[in-house]
ZAGULO-847087 format. One line per 4 residues: number of its first residue (from 1); their letters; for each residue x, y, z of N, C-alpha, C. Coordinates in steps of 0.02 Angstrom, whole numbers, m for minus. Example, Ala and Ser with C-alpha at 12.3 -4.5 7.8 and 13.67 -1.06 7.14 Angstrom:
1	as	660 m284 390 615 m225 390 660 m165 390; 642 m112 354 684 m53 357 645 2 394
***
This chain:
1	mprq	811 2510 385 826 2577 360 802 2587 291; 764 2643 272 741 2654 201 798 2651 153; 778 2629 94 824 2630 33 838 2696 22; 899 2713 m8 921 2776 m40 925 2762 m118
5	svvv	878 2778 m154 868 2761 m223 884 2811 m267; 914 2795 m335 917 2838 m390 866 2815 m437; 821 2861 m457 763 2848 m496 778 2882 m564; 762 2843 m622 758 2869 m687 687 2866 m709
9	vlhd	669 2927 m736 598 2935 m765 609 2938 m841; 587 2885 m884 589 2884 m947 529 2925 m977; 536 2972 m1017 486 3017 m1038 501 3035 m1117; 440 3067 m1142 439 3079 m1214 446 3158 m1226
13	gdlp	463 3192 m1170 460 3261 m1176 409 3293 m1136; 356 3255 m1116 303 3276 m1075 313 3246 m1004; 336 3284 m959 358 3271 m893 292 3248 m850; 304 3202 m799 251 3196 m751 244 3261 m705
17	seqa	190 3268 m678 178 3332 m635 218 3320 m575; 244 3378 m546 283 3378 m485 241 3362 m430; 179 3383 m429 131 3366 m373 114 3289 m365; 107 3261 m423 98 3185 m416 161 3148 m399
21	mapv	223 3176 m419 288 3145 m409 319 3168 m345; 280 3205 m303 311 3230 m238 334 3178 m191; 299 3126 m178 332 3072 m132 397 3044 m163; 408 3039 m226 465 3021 m255 517 3073 m247
25	lera	504 3133 m268 552 3192 m260 577 3197 m189; 538 3189 m140 548 3200 m69 599 3142 m39; 586 3080 m72 622 3023 m36 676 2988 m76; 683 3010 m138 733 2977 m183 799 3017 m172
29	hevr	857 2979 m174 924 3014 m168 928 3057 m227; 905 3032 m293 914 3074 m349 862 3046 m402; 835 3102 m435 790 3085 m488 819 3115 m552; 823 3067 m608 850 3088 m672 795 3084 m722
33	yata	784 3135 m760 732 3127 m819 771 3118 m879; 745 3071 m923 783 3046 m984 738 3030 m1034; 750 3051 m1098 719 3033 m1167 744 2963 m1180; 715 2940 m1232 744 2876 m1257 817 2876 m1276
37	aelp	837 2931 m1307 909 2939 m1329 954 2947 m1263; 924 2974 m1214 971 2988 m1157 968 2924 m1108; 923 2881 m1114 913 2828 m1066 981 2790 m1054; 1017 2764 m1110 1080 2725 m1095 1124 2757 m1047
41	eaiv	1140 2824 m1047 1181 2856 m1002 1144 2867 m940; 1082 2884 m930 1050 2900 m872 1037 2838 m826; 1033 2777 m854 1013 2721 m818 1074 2697 m780; 1128 2712 m799 1190 2686 m761 1192 2708 m690
45	gadv	1195 2657 m644 1196 2677 m577 1130 2687 m549; 1078 2677 m584 1003 2686 m561 978 2623 m526; 940 2636 m484 910 2574 m442 831 2562 m471; 802 2619 m490 727 2617 m509 720 2649 m574
49	lfay	683 2620 m620 668 2649 m688 595 2648 m689; 566 2720 m699 493 2719 m710 485 2743 m784; 456 2694 m822 436 2701 m890 375 2744 m899; 380 2807 m891 320 2850 m896 305 2856 m968
53	dffs	349 2854 m1012 335 2844 m1084 333 2775 m1098; 266 2747 m1092 255 2675 m1093 252 2652 m1168; 253 2697 m1217 258 2672 m1284 327 2668 m1309; 378 2685 m1273 446 2680 m1290 471 2611 m1296
57	taip	508 2602 m1342 546 2533 m1355 622 2546 m1339; 641 2589 m1301 704 2602 m1284 740 2558 m1235; 691 2539 m1191 728 2495 m1130 765 2436 m1149; 735 2394 m1195 787 2338 m1217 857 2357 m1237
61	dawp	856 2403 m1281 920 2431 m1305 968 2457 m1253; 936 2495 m1204 975 2523 m1147 992 2472 m1095; 958 2414 m1094 969 2363 m1037 1042 2352 m1025; 1085 2339 m1072 1153 2325 m1058 1189 2375 m1005
65	aads	1162 2435 m1004 1194 2491 m965 1159 2489 m897; 1111 2453 m882 1076 2447 m816 1115 2407 m768; 1166 2438 m745 1211 2401 m696 1188 2390 m628; 1143 2433 m606 1121 2433 m530 1046 2425 m529
69	lewl	1007 2413 m579 936 2418 m581 908 2361 m540; 860 2375 m497 823 2325 m460 751 2321 m469; 719 2378 m490 651 2382 m504 629 2428 m566; 586 2403 m601 563 2433 m662 485 2440 m662
73	hvas	460 2502 m666 388 2510 m661 366 2534 m728; 315 2508 m758 291 2536 m818 216 2570 m811; 213 2625 m843 150 2663 m839 96 2643 m882; 91 2572 m883 36 2545 m927 18 2477 m895
77	tgvd	m33 2440 m924 m47 2375 m903 m10 2326 m941; m4 2336 m1011 34 2290 m1054 108 2308 m1044; 147 2254 m1046 223 2258 m1037 263 2226 m1093; 221 2202 m1147 255 2167 m1203 310 2202 m1238
81	ails	310 2269 m1241 361 2307 m1271 424 2305 m1241; 423 2290 m1173 481 2295 m1134 508 2222 m1119; 467 2175 m1129 489 2102 m1111 541 2070 m1158; 597 2099 m1165 648 2063 m1205 681 2003 m1169
85	pevr	710 1954 m1200 737 1898 m1165 781 1921 m1102; 819 1975 m1114 862 1997 m1060 820 2017 m1004; 771 2060 m1015 729 2078 m957 696 2018 m923; 672 1977 m963 641 1915 m929 685 1879 m887
89	esdv	749 1868 m906 798 1831 m871 831 1862 m817; 819 1926 m810 854 1966 m751 816 1959 m684; 857 1983 m635 818 1977 m569 783 2048 m553; 779 2088 m600 743 2154 m591 668 2143 m582
93	vltn	638 2173 m530 566 2165 m519 528 2211 m572; 483 2185 m595 441 2225 m646 373 2228 m623; 347 2299 m620 278 2304 m599 243 2345 m655; 180 2343 m658 140 2380 m702 89 2429 m668
97	srgv	40 2455 m706 m8 2506 m680 m75 2477 m682; m80 2414 m662 m141 2373 m663 m196 2413 m613; m256 2420 m646 m307 2447 m606 m331 2521 m621; m279 2555 m652 m295 2622 m676 m341 2632 m724
101	fdea	m344 2585 m771 m392 2589 m834 m445 2548 m835; m458 2510 m781 m511 2455 m786 m580 2488 m802; m602 2530 m759 m676 2551 m766 m682 2593 m826; m633 2633 m848 m639 2672 m911 m643 2630 m969
105	iaey	m607 2575 m973 m606 2528 m1030 m673 2497 m1029; m696 2474 m973 m760 2437 m967 m816 2490 m997; m814 2553 m976 m866 2601 m1002 m856 2608 m1078; m798 2609 m1104 m788 2611 m1176 m824 2554 m1213
109	vlgq	m816 2493 m1187 m843 2433 m1216 m908 2438 m1213; m945 2454 m1159 m1015 2458 m1148 m1037 2515 m1202; m1008 2571 m1213 m1022 2618 m1253 m1023 2597 m1323; m979 2560 m1350 m973 2530 m1413 m1030 2484 m1426
113	vvsi	m1044 2442 m1380 m1099 2395 m1382 m1160 2429 m1397; m1176 2470 m1352 m1246 2511 m1358 m1244 2547 m1418; m1193 2584 m1442 m1190 2625 m1497 m1205 2582 m1565; m1170 2528 m1567 m1176 2483 m1623 m1242 2455 m1623
117	akgl	m1269 2421 m1566 m1336 2394 m1569 m1397 2442 m1583; m1384 2510 m1566 m1437 2558 m1579 m1419 2596 m1639; m1372 2573 m1674 m1366 2603 m1743 m1343 2678 m1742; m1314 2706 m1692 m1296 2774 m1684 m1246 2801 m1733
121	prsw	m1197 2760 m1751 m1157 2788 m1808 m1190 2802 m1873; m1238 2754 m1890 m1279 2767 m1949 m1332 2829 m1940; m1356 2836 m1875 m1399 2890 m1865 m1363 2960 m1874; m1296 2961 m1857 m1257 3023 m1867 m1245 3034 m1937
125	elqq	m1237 2979 m1975 m1224 2989 m2052 m1289 3017 m2084; m1349 2991 m2061 m1408 3015 m2086 m1425 3087 m2067; m1408 3102 m2006 m1420 3172 m1982 m1373 3225 m2022; m1315 3201 m2038 m1270 3247 m2075 m1299 3258 m2148
129	ahrw	m1332 3206 m2169 m1366 3211 m2244 m1437 3237 m2241; m1457 3257 m2169 m1528 3291 m2167 m1584 3243 m2190; m1570 3175 m2172 m1617 3125 m2190 m1655 3096 m2133; m1720 3097 m2138 m1760 3060 m2083 m1780 2997 m2106
133	vhre	m1747 2943 m2085 m1758 2877 m2102 m1772 2831 m2037; m1832 2812 m2036 m1847 2765 m1970 m1818 2700 m1980; m1786 2674 m1929 m1751 2609 m1927 m1768 2581 m1856; m1759 2515 m1855 m1764 2475 m1792 m1698 2460 m1774
137	serv	m1688 2451 m1700 m1623 2437 m1674 m1620 2370 m1640; m1565 2350 m1615 m1561 2288 m1577 m1569 2297 m1502; m1590 2242 m1465 m1587 2245 m1394 m1511 2217 m1373; m1492 2249 m1322 m1424 2232 m1294 m1445 2178 m1240
141	agsr	m1490 2186 m1196 m1507 2136 m1144 m1521 2068 m1179; m1492 2016 m1157 m1507 1950 m1180 m1452 1925 m1235; m1419 1972 m1258 m1370 1949 m1308 m1309 1918 m1272; m1269 1881 m1307 m1218 1841 m1282 m1146 1875 m1294
145	vlvv	m1107 1886 m1245 m1042 1916 m1257 m987 1866 m1230; m936 1860 m1264 m876 1820 m1246 m821 1867 m1231; m795 1873 m1170 m742 1912 m1155 m682 1870 m1159; m635 1888 m1202 m570 1850 m1213 m513 1882 m1178
149	gtgq	m499 1853 m1115 m454 1881 m1072 m481 1891 m1000; m464 1853 m952 m498 1855 m886 m453 1898 m831; m417 1943 m850 m381 1982 m806 m428 2033 m770; m405 2084 m741 m438 2133 m701 m481 2172 m746
153	igra	m458 2194 m801 m497 2235 m847 m555 2195 m881; m539 2131 m894 m594 2089 m923 m649 2080 m868; m633 2078 m810 m681 2069 m753 m720 2125 m751; m698 2189 m756 m734 2255 m749 m782 2257 m812
157	iarl	m753 2236 m868 m799 2235 m932 m858 2179 m918; m847 2124 m893 m900 2074 m881 m947 2105 m830; m930 2138 m778 m975 2162 m728 m1021 2212 m762; m992 2262 m801 m1034 2312 m829 m1077 2284 m879
161	lrav	m1061 2240 m919 m1107 2208 m969 m1158 2167 m940; m1137 2132 m891 m1192 2092 m855 m1243 2139 m820; m1224 2195 m800 m1268 2243 m768 m1324 2267 m815; m1309 2266 m885 m1359 2286 m930 m1399 2228 m960
165	gmev	m1393 2174 m929 m1432 2109 m950 m1395 2071 m1003; m1333 2070 m1018 m1301 2034 m1071 m1280 1963 m1037; m1278 1917 m1078 m1252 1854 m1049 m1180 1846 m1058; m1142 1842 m1009 m1070 1846 m1011 m1038 1774 m1003
169	sasg	m989 1760 m1040 m942 1708 m1034 m870 1726 m1049; m827 1688 m1038 m754 1709 m1058 m715 1654 m1085; m661 1674 m1110 m605 1627 m1130 m540 1647 m1094; m507 1595 m1066 m447 1605 m1022 m401 1558 m1030
173	rrar	m346 1560 m987 m297 1508 m993 m320 1432 m973; m364 1436 m922 m390 1373 m902 m467 1375 m893; m505 1317 m909 m571 1313 m894 m597 1311 m830; m657 1337 m820 m686 1332 m752 m756 1352 m754
177	tgdp	m794 1337 m706 m869 1360 m701 m874 1395 m635; m935 1427 m632 m949 1470 m568 m906 1521 m554; m876 1552 m609 m835 1616 m587 m886 1670 m572; m863 1713 m524 m912 1762 m500 m928 1820 m550
181	dfgt	m878 1830 m599 m890 1884 m652 m909 1850 m718; m878 1799 m737 m885 1771 m805 m932 1710 m808; m948 1681 m753 m990 1622 m754 m949 1566 m779; m953 1546 m841 m916 1494 m875 m851 1522 m911
185	vtaq	m795 1492 m897 m737 1511 m928 m715 1453 m975; m700 1461 m1036 m677 1406 m1082 m606 1417 m1091; m567 1362 m1089 m496 1369 m1100 m481 1389 m1171; m414 1418 m1181 m403 1452 m1242 m398 1405 m1300
189	gdlh	m382 1346 m1281 m376 1290 m1335 m448 1278 m1366; m498 1290 m1328 m573 1284 m1358 m601 1342 m1379; m556 1400 m1392 m582 1470 m1413 m634 1463 m1472; m615 1426 m1525 m662 1431 m1582 m729 1402 m1562
193	hala	m736 1351 m1524 m803 1329 m1498 m841 1388 m1464; m800 1423 m1424 m838 1474 m1375 m859 1530 m1428; m824 1543 m1476 m836 1600 m1528 m901 1588 m1562; m910 1528 m1571 m976 1505 m1614 m1036 1526 m1578
197	gadw	m1034 1534 m1513 m1099 1554 m1472 m1103 1626 m1456; m1065 1664 m1486 m1062 1738 m1460 m1092 1782 m1512; m1131 1830 m1487 m1156 1886 m1524 m1107 1943 m1525; m1061 1948 m1475 m1018 2004 m1467 m947 1966 m1438
201	vvci	m891 1986 m1467 m830 1962 m1440 m783 2018 m1419; m764 2017 m1360 m719 2071 m1337 m656 2046 m1320; m594 2070 m1357 m531 2044 m1339 m496 2100 m1291; m475 2074 m1232 m435 2107 m1191 m384 2061 m1161
205	aplt	m358 2018 m1205 m303 1968 m1182 m238 2013 m1185; m197 1994 m1138 m124 2018 m1146 m91 1989 m1208; m36 2022 m1227 0 1994 m1285 53 1945 m1258; 45 1883 m1275 98 1838 m1266 106 1792 m1326
209	datr	153 1744 m1320 163 1698 m1374 100 1658 m1393; 57 1654 m1344 0 1617 m1355 m59 1651 m1380; m54 1721 m1374 m112 1759 m1399 m92 1797 m1457; m35 1799 m1480 m8 1842 m1534 m44 1800 m1601
213	gmfd	m87 1841 m1638 m118 1819 m1696 m175 1769 m1684; m205 1771 m1620 m255 1716 m1604 m320 1735 m1642; m334 1794 m1661 m389 1810 m1702 m373 1810 m1769; m372 1750 m1808 m353 1740 m1877 m413 1724 m1916
217	aaaf	m402 1705 m1983 m463 1685 m2024 m508 1630 m1995; m475 1584 m1965 m511 1531 m1933 m553 1553 m1877; m530 1596 m1838 m570 1626 m1779 m628 1662 m1811; m618 1697 m1856 m671 1742 m1880 m725 1698 m1909
221	ramp	m702 1639 m1950 m749 1599 m1974 m793 1563 m1917; m760 1558 m1865 m801 1527 m1811 m850 1567 m1777; m852 1631 m1788 m902 1670 m1757 m964 1666 m1805; m1021 1686 m1776 m1090 1692 m1813 m1075 1751 m1862
225	dhar	m1111 1751 m1918 m1099 1806 m1961 m1137 1875 m1940; m1170 1870 m1883 m1202 1931 m1854 m1162 1955 m1799; m1097 1920 m1775 m1062 1942 m1722 m1022 1998 m1730; m1007 2042 m1681 m962 2104 m1686 m911 2087 m1642
229	finv	m850 2114 m1667 m785 2108 m1631 m761 2171 m1601; m746 2172 m1538 m715 2236 m1507 m647 2221 m1483; m596 2259 m1500 m535 2243 m1475 m506 2304 m1435; m497 2291 m1376 m469 2345 m1322 m409 2311 m1289
233	grge	m380 2259 m1315 m324 2218 m1291 m260 2243 m1323; m236 2204 m1373 m177 2214 m1410 m192 2201 m1487; m165 2253 m1521 m168 2244 m1595 m144 2184 m1622; m88 2162 m1597 m51 2108 m1625 m86 2040 m1609
237	svvt	m139 2043 m1565 m181 1983 m1556 m221 1969 m1619; m225 2011 m1665 m268 2011 m1727 m228 2005 m1791; m241 1958 m1840 m214 1958 m1899 m252 2006 m1939; m228 2066 m1949 m270 2121 m1977 m299 2105 m2045
241	ddlv	m263 2076 m2093 m277 2060 m2149 m337 2016 m2151; m335 1959 m2108 m388 1924 m2097 m453 1953 m2073; m450 2001 m2031 m502 2041 m2006 m532 2079 m2060; m497 2113 m2106 m523 2150 m2161 m557 2104 m2209
245	talq	m527 2046 m2222 m564 1994 m2266 m633 1975 m2236; m628 1957 m2168 m692 1939 m2137 m745 1989 m2140; m725 2055 m2131 m777 2109 m2131 m802 2119 m2207; m753 2115 m2254 m775 2121 m2327 m812 2064 m2349
249	egai	m810 2004 m2332 m849 1947 m2351 m908 1932 m2310; m922 1972 m2256 m977 1967 m2212 m971 1909 m2166; m909 1882 m2153 m902 1826 m2101 m924 1854 m2029; m911 1917 m2017 m935 1953 m1953 m968 2016 m1972
253	agaa	m1001 2039 m1932 m1052 2098 m1954 m1022 2162 m1938; m963 2171 m1896 m938 2241 m1879 m879 2230 m1834; m851 2284 m1817 m795 2290 m1771 m781 2354 m1745; m759 2357 m1681 m740 2422 m1651 m667 2411 m1626
257	ldvl	m626 2446 m1647 m556 2438 m1642 m519 2496 m1608; m500 2484 m1548 m454 2536 m1510 m382 2527 m1514; m362 2465 m1537 m296 2452 m1545 m282 2410 m1607; m228 2424 m1637 m215 2395 m1703 m135 2373 m1705
261	dtep	m121 2331 m1752 m54 2310 m1745 m1 2360 m1772; m28 2410 m1813 12 2469 m1835 m24 2526 m1812; 8 2568 m1767 m28 2631 m1745 29 2687 m1753; 3 2747 m1786 m65 2758 m1807 m74 2715 m1871
265	lptd	m143 2702 m1878 m162 2664 m1937 m155 2708 m1998; m120 2677 m2049 m99 2711 m2109 m157 2744 m2142; m155 2801 m2171 m214 2837 m2193 m249 2804 m2246; m212 2756 m2287 m239 2725 m2344 m262 2651 m2326
269	hplw	m262 2636 m2265 m280 2566 m2245 m358 2555 m2259; m373 2494 m2287 m440 2485 m2300 m488 2486 m2240; m468 2476 m2180 m511 2472 m2117 m549 2541 m2114; m512 2598 m2131 m551 2657 m2130 m616 2670 m2165
273	dlpd	m624 2631 m2219 m679 2647 m2264 m731 2586 m2259; m717 2536 m2220 m763 2482 m2218 m827 2504 m2177; m883 2484 m2200 m944 2498 m2160 m944 2455 m2100; m975 2484 m2046 m987 2445 m1986 m924 2434 m1945
277	vvit	m873 2480 m1955 m815 2479 m1920 m804 2550 m1887; m784 2549 m1820 m768 2602 m1783 m698 2599 m1758; m661 2650 m1770 m588 2650 m1753 m578 2709 m1706; m543 2693 m1653 m526 2748 m1602 m450 2743 m1591
281	phss	m416 2796 m1577 m347 2796 m1572 m309 2782 m1502; m316 2714 m1492 m289 2681 m1428 m305 2729 m1368; m370 2745 m1363 m387 2797 m1307 m442 2774 m1264; m457 2701 m1265 m517 2679 m1226 m514 2692 m1154
285	gdfv	m445 2690 m1124 m438 2698 m1055 m413 2764 m1030; m413 2816 m1081 m384 2879 m1069 m439 2933 m1052; m453 2929 m982 m501 2969 m950 m463 3030 m932; m501 3089 m918 m471 3153 m891 m436 3135 m824
289	gwre	m376 3152 m822 m333 3141 m760 m289 3080 m759; m297 3031 m814 m265 2968 m811 m192 2971 m798; m155 3021 m828 m85 3024 m823 m61 3034 m753; m100 3081 m714 m81 3090 m645 m97 3028 m605
293	elvr	m145 2986 m623 m164 2927 m588 m101 2878 m594; m76 2874 m654 m18 2835 m671 40 2848 m624; 55 2913 m620 111 2937 m576 97 2927 m504; 37 2938 m485 14 2924 m409 22 2847 m389
297	lfad	10 2808 m438 22 2735 m430 93 2722 m420; 136 2747 m463 203 2736 m459 232 2766 m390; 209 2826 m376 230 2859 m314 211 2815 m253; 157 2785 m250 133 2747 m197 181 2684 m193
301	nftr	197 2650 m251 243 2597 m257 313 2613 m234; 329 2674 m251 399 2699 m233 402 2708 m160; 348 2726 m124 345 2736 m46 354 2661 m15; 326 2613 m51 331 2545 m33 404 2522 m43
305	wvde	432 2539 m94 499 2520 m112 550 2548 m64; 547 2612 m44 598 2635 7 587 2613 69; 527 2594 85 514 2567 151 515 2493 159; 537 2462 99 558 2395 93 490 2355 115
309	eplr	431 2376 86 369 2337 89 349 2303 17; 306 2255 23 295 2226 m49 265 2271 m95; 290 2267 m155 264 2309 m207 195 2281 m236; 159 2330 m264 92 2308 m294 106 2294 m369
313	hvvd	67 2248 m390 60 2239 m471 129 2209 m498; 148 2160 m465 217 2131 m484 199 2084 m543; 233 2094 m600 226 2053 m660 260 1989 m659; 221 1934 m675 261 1870 m684 290 1872 m754
317	tslg	358 1878 m760 384 1888 m824 382 1828 m867; 375 1770 m838 355 1712 m879 295 1706 m914; 245 1745 m884 176 1747 m910 165 1812 m957; 200 1863 m929 190 1925 m969 137 1979 m938
321	yvpt	111 1960 m880 63 1998 m851 58 1980 m766; 25 2018 m729 13 2002 m662 m37 1949 m650; m15 1897 m611 m68 1840 m600 m133 1867 m579; m183 1832 m591 m249 1854 m578 m268 1871 m505
325	dgsp	m240 1836 m465 m242 1853 m389 m205 1914 m369; m164 1942 m413 m124 1999 m396 m62 1988 m353; m50 1921 m341 4 1906 m294 71 1918 m331; 126 1929 m298 191 1934 m331 212 1868 m364
329	a	246 1876 m414 271 1818 m458 317 1777 m414
***
C-alpha cells in the first residue's frame, strides 16, 4: 500500500511551481511550506523534507524537532551544508539532485577554457577602449587538463573537453588506468605530482574533510606557471589567500572562479582586480529552467517513495556524495 506522507518544502520565499510539484501535491497527505525560521515547527511530524532552498543552513538547527523524518532530499548536488554529525548518524535517507547540472557545468568549463585561451576578456577590454591590437591566441587542442573530482559532473566535463582535442586525466580517491572518460586517474595523495603536468586544472571535487583546503600554497606551487585554475566545485576546497598570492606572484597564469569560500565575494576583495581572473556568481549550472528540473527530479523521487520503490541518487553520508556507480549507500 502506498505511503501516506507529510512533506515539508524548505524555501526562501520563492516557491516551487505548482505544475512541477503536481505529483507531490496529488499524492502527499499534506504539504507544508516553511522558511528557515518556520522549519523547526513545520518539521514536527513530517516524513519527507525537500530542501528547495539548498543554500539554507537551517536544517542542522531544526534537526532535533524532526521526530518522524525518514527522507531528506536536497535540490543541489553538494550536501556539505546539511551533513551535521546528527544528520550523518541518523537513519534518515539523504538524496541529492545529481545529474541536473552536469552538462551545463561542462559547457561553462569549456566556455572558460576557450575564452581564456583565445584572449576574449582582453579583446573585450580593448574593444571598450576602441583599440585595434593584433594578438595571437593559444590552441586548446593538445593542451593537458586535470579534472579533480571523478563524479558524474567531472565525467561530463572530461567528455566535452576531450571532444575538442584536449588531453584529459583526473585525480580521484583511488588510482586507476583505462577509465572511459578520464583515461588515467591519479589518487588524491599524488595530487601534486599530477598538477605538475597540467596546463589546465578543473576542480569539481565534493567538499569533504579530505578535500577542504586541498588547493593551498603547495598545490599552486606544484602547477606550471602557465597553468590556469578553474573552480566549479566548492569554494572551501581552496585556500583563497594562497590563490591570491599565487596569482600575484605568477605561480599560476590565471583562474576562473564560479565558487568561493565567501559568497557573495566582498566588494573590496583583491580577486576582483587581479588580471587574468574571471569571477562568476555561483551560476555555472544555472541554465534556463533549472529550478523546474530540480523540482521534477524531487517529484519523480517522491513518486518512488510513496510507491516504496528504490530512490535515485542516495548519498553515502560517510562519504558526503553519491557513490560513482549511483548505487544506494
